[in-house]
N, C-alpha and C positions, 0 to 999 in steps of 0.2 A: 273828471280823475286830477286831482293836486300832484302834479310830479317836482313843485320845486323842493330844490335840494337843501333839507337841513345842514350845515357847515358841522363838521365834526367837531367836536369839544375839544379844545387843545391844549395838551399835555402841560402837566403842573410842573413845574421847573424843579430839579433838582438840588438843591443845597450847596453852592460850590465854594461857601464862606467856611471853609473848612479851618480852625485855628491851626495853628503851629505844631501847639504839642499834642494834635490829635491826628496829624497826617504822620506827626514820626512816629508815636504809638504805631499805627495800621503800618508803615515799613518797617519800623522793628518786629510786628509781630511776623510778615510777611519773611523777614529775614529770620527767623524762630523757625518757622514751619519748612523754609527751605536751606537750613543749617549753614548761610552764607555770614562765614563771620568776619571778613573784610568788609563785607559793606554795613554791619552791623556797628563796627569799629568807627567808620566814616560818620554813620548816623550820628553816633558819641560825640566826636568829636566838631561836628557839624553844631549840634543843640548846643555844645559848651560854647562856641563862639558868637548864637544867637542868645545864648544866656536864658535858651529857654529852661520853665519848671518843670523837673521831674518828678514823676510821685515812685513812691513804693515801686508801683506796679513796674514803671521802667526800669530801674535800680535790677531786678530780681530777674526778667526778662535777658538783662544783658549779663549776669552772673551765672544764669543758667546757662546758656550757650557758648559764655569761657568755658566753663568748669565741665562741658562736655569735649570741648578741645583738647582739654588737657592730659589724654592721653595719646592724644594725635602727633608725633613725633614732630610731622613738616607746618606742625602751630603752634604745637607747647607754650614754649617759647614768649609768641606773642599774646598766648590767651590767657600766660596765669599772669605776664605784666600789667594789660589792660582787665584783668579780672578785677587784682587789686584798682589799680588807679580808679574803678569804677565805684570800688567797695569805700574806698576813703572817699570819693568826692560825696557819695550818700550819705558817712555818716559829717562828713564838715556840713552838709545843707540842713543837718537834724533830722532827718532820717531814720527813724526809728528801724531798725531787721525785724526781719518773723523767724521763723524757722527753716525755710526755703533760703532766702540770704543764708544764714550763719550756715546751712548744710553748703551751698555753692562754693563758699570762699574758706571751707573746710576742705574742700576737692582740690583745691586750687592750690592749697598749702599742703597739702600732702601731697601733692604729682611732683611738687619740690623738697620733697622730702624733709618738710619743715613740720614731722609730728608734734614736737610742740608748741608750736605756734596755733596748732590745730587746735587741740587740746585744750589750752589757756580760751582760746575763742569758745569752745564748747561750755566751760566751766564759767566764762565771763555772761554769758545768753542767758544762762538759768539763775545768775545772782543780780545781774544788771539791767537786765532785760524780763526778768521772770517768763522765759521762754523754758517749755517743757523737751529736752532733745529728744529726737528719737533714734533708732537703730541707722535709718541714710544717714543720719547726724554724724554719729561714734563710727560709721565705716571705716572712711579715709584713715582717720587716725588711728585705730585699733591698727589695723592692717598695714599701713605703714609701719609702725613699729616693730610688727612683728616681721616685714621686710630685714628692716633694718637691724634683727636681732635683738630688739631692745625690748628686752624680755620684762624687766620690771617696769618699766613705764607702760607695756601693753596690758600690763597684771594691774596698772592702778586705773588705767582705762576702764579694761572690766572692773574693775570693783565700784567705780562711781557710775557703770551702766548698772548697776543692781540697785543701788542706792535711789539711782530714778526711774525705778520697773522697766527697765527696757531690759526683755529676755533676751538671749544670744539663740543664734541657731546656728545651722549646720557648719555657714561658712566660718562664722566667726570662731566657734570652736576648735575644726580642724586648724583655723589658723593659730589660736593659743597652742593647741597641741603641737605643733611644727616649730614654734620656736622653743617650746620647753624643748620639744627631741633633740632639737639643733644645739641648745645649751647645755644638755646634759643634765635636765630639771627632770629626776623620775619620777617624785612625788606626783610633780604637777600633772607630768604625761598620765601617770592614772587614774589623777582629778579629773581632764579632761575626756577622757575616755568613759569616765563614768557620765559624766554631764552628756556625750555622746548618746549613749547607753537609757540616759532619761528623755532624751527628746526627739531622738530620727526613729525609725523603723530600722531603714536601708542607710548606709552612707553611698553617696559616690562613689566614681573611680578615683578621682583628685584625694579624697580624705581614706581612702583603703591606701592607698599611695603612701601617703604620710604615716602611718598606721605601720604598714611596713616594712617601709624607710628605718623607725623607730628599734622594731622588734629586732630588725639585723643588726643594726650596730652594737658597737661595744660596749658603750653606756649601760645599753637595757640588760647586760648581764650583770654590771655593777650597782645596779639601787640595792639599795638598804630593802629586807623581806621582814615580812612580820613573821613571828614565830606560832610556827604550825599546831595550832591544838583543834585537830579535827572535831572537840564537842564543840568548842565556839563557833568555829566555822559552818558548821552544819546548823548549828542555833540561829545563827546569824543570816542566813539563806533561807531559814525557815519563815523569820520573822520580816524580810525583805517580799516576801511574797515568790521567792524560787528565780534561778536564775543568776545570780548576783550574790555577794557577800558583802561588798563595800570596805574590808577591811587594812586591804591592802597589797601588797607584791608577795605572790607565794611561792616558794620554790628555789630553788638556787640551777645555777649552769646556765647552760647557752640554749636563746628561743629557736626553738622551730616554725616557720611561716611558710603555710600551703596554701593552695587554693583548693575546692570541692565539692562536694555537695553533698547533700541528706536526702536519706531513704523517707519512706513513708512515714517515719514512727520517728522520724527527730535523730538519725545516728550518722554520725559523719565520716566519711568516706575517707577520712585523713589517719583520723586517729582512734575512731570508732565511740568516740564519749557521745552520748544520747542527749539532747536536747531536753529541754523541758517546758512546761507549756506555764506561760510568767501571770502570776496573779499580781495585782497593788499589794501594797505592804502595810506591816499593822497597825501605823499614822493612817494613810491614806483610804482603809476600810473603815476604823474610826469615824473622819474626815464626812467620810461619804453617809453614812451610816447615820451621821447626826444632821447633815443637812437635808437630809430625808425627813427624819423628826420634826425638821424645823417648821417645813415646808407643809408638811401634815398635821400639825399643829393646829396653822395659820390658815387650812381649810375644811379639817373634822372638826367634830366634835372632841375635843380634848382626851373628856372620858373615856371615850371610846376608845380612841389610839392608844392611850395610856395602859388599856387596860388591857391589848394586845402583846404589849411590848412586856406587861407583867406574865400573861400567858405564856408568850414563846423563852423569857427566860426559864421558867418551868419543864418548857417541853423544847430542850434547846438539841436535842440528838439527830434530828432530820438531816440527812443528804440530800435532796432534792424537795424544791418548792416547783407549782403544778400551778399555774393560773387557770384556774377551771375556765374560766367564761371564755375564753382567749380561744381553747380545746375544744370545749362543747360546739361554737358558732363556727367552725371554722369550714367552709365553702359548704354553708346551710343557706345560701342567697336564693334559694330555688321558692317557689311558690307551694310545694307542700315540707321546704326546710324548717328544720326549728334546732333548738338545742338538744346534740347527741350525743345521750350517755356512753352511747357505744365507744365512740373515738375517747373521751376520757380514762371509760374504764380501760380501754385499750393504752394509754400514754400509761396509766396509774400503772397496770402490771407489767409492762416493760421496766421501768422504771425499779420496780421494784423486785423484779428479778437482775437487770444490772447493779443495784448497789447490795445485793447480796442477802435478797428476802429482807428489805428496809423498807418500810411503806414509808410515800413522799408525803408533806402536804399540800393536801389540796386548798386553794382559796377559793370562795365562791360565795357573791351576793346575797345576803336574806331573800332577795326578790326571787332571786334565781331560785335559789334553794327550795323555799318556800311550795313554790310551782312543782318541783322534779318530787318533793313528798306526797300533792297532792296525786301524780301518777301512780296508779297502782302498779304500774309495769315497772317503774323506774325506783320505788319505796323500799324493796328489799335491797339494792346494790346502794342505795347514800346511805338506810339506816347502819348499814354495816360498817359503810367507813366510818359514821359517826360514832360506832359502838367503838372502835379501834383508834378514837382519835387523830384519827388523820385526814379531818374538814374541819375549815377553819372558816364558818359563817359572818362576815361582814356585816355591821347594822345597819341598819334605813339612812339614807341619806347620804351614806359613804363611799368612798371611792377605792374601789376594791384594788386598782393599781398601787396604792401607798405601802398596802398590806402583802402584797407578795414581792415588792422590789425588795422592802426592809426587811424581810425574813430571809432571803437570798443574799443581802448583801450582809445580814448581819451574822449569820450562820455560816459564811463562808461557802455555801453549797450552790447546784445548779438549779437552772431555772426553767422551768419546759414553759416556753409560749412562744410566736412567731410575734410576738409585740416588738415593733423596730426601737419603742420607746424614741418616735422622734418628736410626738408630743407638745406643746407648748411647756408643760408643768416635767419632764427632764430640761428639756432645756432649762429650765429656772435652778434646776441644779447647779449648772458652769462648770464643773469638774473635769481637767483636762485629762483624768483618769478613765471616766463614764464609758469609753472606746475599749480601752484595756481590759475593763473587769468583765464588762460585755462578751468582749471574742472569748474570754477565761469560763465564764460564768452559764450564758446562754446553750440552751440545749433546740436550739429548733425542729418541725416535726413536718411528713407528709403524709397523703395518706391515698394511694395510687390503688384505684379500682378494691378499697377497703381495706387494704394492706398498709399498718404502720410504720413508717422509716421514720428514726430518728436520726438527726443528724446533731451529734453528740462535738465541743468544742475542741478543737483540735489537739492531736500528741501534744504539741510544738510550737511555738510562738516564735513567729520569726522578727525575732529583736536581737540584738548587739546580747552575749550572756555571758557569763565571768563563771566557772566551775571551783568548785570546792578543793580544787589541786592546784589552781591558780589558772588555768586554761581559758582565752576565750576567743569564741566565735563570733563571726562578724559577718553580717551578710551585706551583701553588697548588691545596689540597683542597677541593672543594667538595661540601658534604653527606655527607664521611666516604666518595665514592667515588672510588679514585683513576683508572677510566676515564672522568669526568667531567673532566678536568685544564683549568685554565685557566694559559697561564703570561703570567708578566710578564716582559716583553722590555724592558730598560734599556741603553741604550749611546749613545755622545758623539754631539752630533750633526756632526760631521765625519762619523764611519765610516757616518749613518747616508744623511747623501750621496750617500758612495760605493756603499753599501749599492743603494742605491734608483734609482742609475745601472746598478748590474750587472742590479739585478730587473729594470730599463726594458730596456737590450740584451736579455738574455733573454725578457720577454715576446715584444720586436719578431722577433726572430728565430724563436720558438716561433712568432708569429701569421703571419709571411711565412712559412714553414716552412707551415703549417695551412693558408694561403691559395695557397700553389704546391701544394700534393696539390689541392684544392676547384679550383683555375683548370685542373689537367692531369690533372683524373675521376682521381687515383692514392689508391691507399689501402696499406693495412699489410696483411701478408700473416701477419703476428703471427710465434711463434718457438714452438721445444721447445727444451728443456733448461735451461740458465744464465741466471737472470733480466738481470743486466747484461754488458753489451757494452763497458766500459771499467771498469777498475781505476788508481788512484792507485800500484797496486802498495808500498804503506808496510804495515806490521803494526797491529794492537790498535786501538785508538782511532782511528791515525792514516788508515785505508785507507778512501778515500771510494769506491765502486759506482754508476755509472748509467748507464742504458741510451741510448748516446748513436748506436748505429748500426741502420738499417733495412732490410728490402726492401720495395719497392713495387712496384705494377704498374696500369693499366689495367685498364677490365673484360674488352675483350676478349682481352687475355694473359692474364688467370685464368681466361678461359672454355677456352679454348685446352689451356693448364698447371693444368687445375684442381687434378690432384692432385697440384703443384708445394707442395713441405716447404721450410721454413727453421728451421735448426739453427744456436744457439749452443754453438759448439767451445771448445777451450780457449786460453790464450796461447799466441804462441808468437814469441818476443821482443818483440812490440809488447805496449802498454800495452793494448791492443785484443783482444777475440776474435776469433779467424776466425769468418765466416760462412759457412754453407755453404748454396747454395739449388740443390734437388734438384727439379728440371723433367720429369726421368727416368718418370717414376709412370706407367706404361700405362693408357690408357683401357677396356681390356678387360684383367680381371685374365691375370696368363699363364698359369695354368692351364686356362685355355678357349680358349688361339688353340694352330692348328695347329702342326706340326713347320713348314710350309712358309712359315705367315705369320710368322711369329718368323726366315725367312731373310729374308723381304721379299715384297715382293706389287709385279708390273711391269703394268703396260697394255700389251698388243700393240695396232699402229696396226688390224693386218689385221681385229679384232674387230669394228670399228665397222662394221663391211659385214655381220657375220652379224645376224639379224633377232632371236636367241634372247638375244643378248649386250643389245639393243638395247631389247630385254623386262625383261630382269634390271632393268637402269638404272632404265627407265621406272619400274618399279613400286615401285624405294626414294623416290627422289624426288617420285613422284607426290602433288599432293596435300598438300606440308609446305612451309611458308614457314619458312628457316631463317635469313631475313638477318638476325633479332634474336635469334637465339639460337645461341652456336657452340657451347654442345654440342649441338645437337641435328645441327648441321652435322658435325661430329668423328663424331658417332655411326655418322650416316646415311653417310657414307663407308667409316668400319670395316664397316658392314653391306655395302654393296655390292662391296667387298672381299672380304668372306667369302664371297659366294656367286657372285660372278665365280670366285674360286679354286675354288668346288666345281663350278660347270658344266667349266670347262676340266678338272679333277682326270676327273671321269667319260668327257669328247668327246675327250681327248688322245690 
């Protein structure tokens, strides 16, 4: 056996001849990671003494590190001094700055309160270097002007941001609102409140405080108000999709600012105002519809979609659109599953009932419809839909998604579908108001053990809202949790007084009603069917619904008619729902009653002299006190009736 040891292969020597520039870069990167400013400055001084050639990457690393220390009081001065020294050396070496370079030096300039230099550099970077500033580039200059109460300069920065296509976010809008508030520019405050409303759903605590400070100040009561034309304001609200008018300050007198909550229907606990479900405005709706048309025309046969557009123009009175395929195929991914007509029919009928007996429009693909018509068990129902004109068949080769989406947007109506619309075809729309539209219009559904449950759009939108009377309601985000919102309620003192009177009257009526029920020993019988009994019959965000009507009874009546049912039916002429009180349900199930008992039972007077009859009655009632239990009383009467009827049948 050969035991000769094979000598190990020598390890390859690592390269140790790194040049000075590489060594400088490695050490500089280490300083950046460890945030070691002093060592980085020493490295820079050493590089200058060695006449090292520094690249843009070296300069940017140094500038970034200096800008990070510009807010540290202990290192601020040296960070600013060395930052500008590095930048000047970079320019002298003919190194062309990039966006990162300019952003760092803008931060340093703003840190020493030189907003003018920072803003001039931003303008120069676009003009001289053809660089596009970003939000992070503008922020230091904008916030510097706002902190220094240089409002006009801050507005100039905002205007430049707009020209470069840079969109303001909450921090920037709040800063502009605050500087406008502190310098008494009421019209600007109104403008930035509208921009906040359009940009964020909920505001931070810091932004909420800036808003409160404005409304609690004297300047807020002195702002010029628009002439209050109720019709004009309502028209503006309707055009804007509800929740705001945008015409300017309304009302006069001091403002009252409180924090409160909303009930499930959007009613404010502070002022009693009911918030609405906010839709996209007219311009956004038209833009959205045209975006869908443009994409559909690219992917569909133009003649087919144009034909649908023309048809929809002639049939524009639908209040709901139904995605037939989505509903029919819901939870059908099992071996015996298929297209469920009962599911689709249930959704259609429910929408028909909820919309005041108006049929929704069902969108269904040609291929699917043909197969349903070929099925004898489905043919009759489908034919009824076709005869009523509530079913549109999309042509062969088309994507029915374009059809139901366009119809819902164009008609500004509800859309029944569980489709979350995350598909790439919807991403192509690229609209920032798509989510707002979905929240306001999409009706989701589920079937639990065959029972349909619709999830309608929420009764109000959790966004900043401006009322027709000039009040404001602002949702405040607490701990990044939208479910635990606090609302900022801001309204005029005159409006508060009228609201207080209305609330007092409502509470008095409610209290009196409650006392009346208690005093008379009455109780609500409950109900089945629709939740509300009254509606103002308005559409969209203007709709208000409440349960104003109820059926009540005392204890004795309820025991006699313990099977009674109250049902909320549909509207009929009136703005109140019909209420049906059915007191007829039998105490004994009908299938347990004899034919004779169904025809009626009569006690014959002569039976009172027959001992057997007396014994039957005595056994039924013996030892039972029914004076306090009406149900037992009625049951005993029924039992006595049955036994006497049986005796009579056997002995007649």
